[in-house]
N, C-alpha and C positions, 0 to 999 in steps of 0.2 A: 504494500500500500504506500502510495506517495502522499505525503502531507506537508503543508507549508508550516514553518515555525516563524511566527510574525511578531514584531515588537513595536510599540509606540516609542519613538525616539526624538531627539533634538528638542527636548522640552525644557531646556534651560532658558536663560535670558541674560544677555550682557555678560557680566562677570559671575553670574550665578549658574551653577551646574546642577542638573538633576539627573541622577542615574549615571551608569558607566556605559555610555553608548559604544565606545570602542570595543570593550569586552563583549558586549551583547552581539555586536556585528560579527564577531568570530564564531558565533553559535547559531544565529538565526538565518533564515533564507530570504526574508523580506522585511523591510522597514517601513513603518508609517511615520513620516517626518512632519512634525508640527510646522505650520506655515506662517507663524508670526501673529496669529490671532489669540489663541488660548495660551500659547507659549512659543518659544523660538524667536530667532531674529535672522537677518540675512547671513551673518557670519557663521552662526551655528548651523543653519540650513546647508550652507556651502560645504562646511567641514564634514557634516554627516553624509552628504551626497558623495564627497570624495572618498571617505572611509568605506562607504557601502560599495562603491564602484571597485575599489581595490580588492574587495573580498567577494565580488560577484553576487552581492545581495541586491535583490530587487528594490527599487525606489518607489515609494507611494506617498501621496499627499494625505495628511491627517487634518481634516477640515473641521473647524469648530466655531463657536460663538466668539466675538471679540471681547474676551473676558479673562485677561491675564490675572487679575486679582483672585478670581474664583477658579482658575485653572480650567475654564470652560465647562465647569460642572454645575453652573447655575443657569436656570432658564431665563432667557432674555426676551422681552416683547419687541420683536422686530417684524415689520411687514414682510410678507412672503417674497415679494419682488425684490426687495432690498437684500433679503437673506440669500436668495438664489444668486444674486450678483456677487455677494460676498463669497459664495462657494467658488464661482468662476475666478474671482480675484485671487483667492488662495491657491487654486490650481495653477493659475498663470505664474504666480510668484515662484513656486517650486519648479515648474516646467522650464522657466527661464534660467534658473540656477543650474538645473540638470543639463540643459542644452549647452550652456557655457562650459560645462565640464565634459561634454561629449557623451552624455547619458540621456536616458529618457525615463519619464514617469510611466510605470506600468499599471498602477492601480491607485485607488483612493479609498478612504474610509471616513465616516463621520465620527467625530469625537464627542465624548461626554454627553452633556445635556442635549446637544443638537442631535446626536445619534439616537439617543433614547426617544426624543420627540418624534423624529422621522420614522423610527422603527414601529411606533405604535399608532401612527396617524397617516393613512394613505393620502389624505388631502394635502399634507405637507410633504410627504415623501416624493410625490409625483413631480412637482415643480423643481425640487432640489435635484432629483435624479435627471430630469430633463436638462437642467443646467450643466450637469456633468457631461451628458451626451452631446450637448451643443459645443462644449469646449473640446472634447476628444472622444469620439464614439468607440475608439479602441481601448479605452480604459476599462479595467475590471473594477467593480465595486466589491470590496471585502467588508462584510457586515455580520454582526450578530444575527441570529435567526430572526427573521422579520417578514411576514407576509406582505406588509406594506411596501418595503423596499424591494422585495423580490417581484411584486406585481408591477411596481413603477419601472424597474429595470427591464422587465419583459416588454412593457409598453414602449420604452425608449430604445429598445434594441441593444441593451447593454448586458454584458455578462456579469452575473453576481455570484459570489462564492461565500458560503457560510463559514464563519470562524467561531471556534469554541473558546469562550473566556473561562479558563479553568479556575480562576480565582474569584469569579462573580456568580452569585446565585441567580437562578432563573425562576420565573413563575410558571404556572401550569400551561400557559400559552406560548412559552418559549421566549418571552421577553425578559430583559434584565430587571431584577428587583431594584427599586430605588435604593440608593446608598444610605438614606436616612434610616432604613429598617435594620434591625439587629441581624447580624450574620449575613448581610448582603455582600460583604467582601470576605473571602476566605483567606485567613492569614497563615494558617498551619500548612507548611510545605508538604507534610505527609498526606494531608487531606487533599491538597491540590493534585498531588501525584496519583492518589487513589481515584480522583475524578477523571484524570487523563486516562488511566488504565481502563476504567469502566467504559469511557467513550470509545477507546480503541477496540476493546474486546466485544462490546455489545451494542455500541451505537446509542447509548442512553446516558442521561444525566438525571440525578435525583434532584427534583425541584425543591424550592424553598419550603413547600408544604409537605415534602416527603414522598412525592409520587415520581415514578420513573417516566421520563419523557424521551421519546425517540428523537435523535438528531444525527445527521450525517455530514459533519463538517469536513472541509478539505484544507482547513487551516486551524492552527491553535495560536491564540493571542497571548502575549506576555505584556505586562505593564512595566516599562522601563523605570518608572519612578517608584516602584515597590521596593521596600527593604529586602535585600537578599535576592534581587532579581537575577543576577548573573548566575549564582549557584543554582537557583531554581530552574533557569533556562537549561543549564548543563544537565540537570537531573531529568528534565522533561525530554530533552533530546535523547539521552541515554535510554529512557523508558521506551521511546518510539523505536529506536534502532534495535533494542533488545528484543522487541516484539516482531522484528523483521520489516519494519517500515523504513522508508527512505525520506529524508528531508529534502523537499523539492518546492521551489516557489510556485505559486499558482500560475504564473506566466508560462511555466514549462510542464505543467500537468496537462494530460490529455483527457 
């Protein structure tokens, strides 16, 4: 089985560093690079693109609300047309930096509160996904499980790939549980690995309410800002390979 190991990276700002991007890029197969709205800046974006290119890691845009103080995890009231334009703006920023480095952006994902809103609201997902298609119809959307985003992608003619967030709890509909709820984020590395093992073996995750939920992701997502992210990434990669899987970015999966 081929599966992508994906991480959210480039989430520092100026002199402030979050996570060990260089170490994670030695482990993962694709990177979601913050585009300056919820985190990141031009120099960090350029450095991360260069490091990813040196390691053969796919480059993706991580698009969120313009909310550095809240790390993009707060809902903002923004008109849909303006929000769709912000999506294009962020895609363009990373695409320009990648092009200057002789690279291309292969995928995109929605970050934080923006991603959660779009995942649960087809009326919002459609214009945002259409904005992605208008920018580059060759982009793949990497998303947590979401009928709204999958339907919008089908309508816009875009490929969408489901990613499994091993350290985040799911509700019974397959959407991420809000972070304000208890146990919405799984901090125990042993439990995260157990969830990965279950997903690989049976294609199921135990939801926040305790029910098994079928899911067939082609990617596993790591949060680069999580404490111990590098060690956890190594252990997840070893778990996948021990089970006979191969780490392959979605752009090279058939």
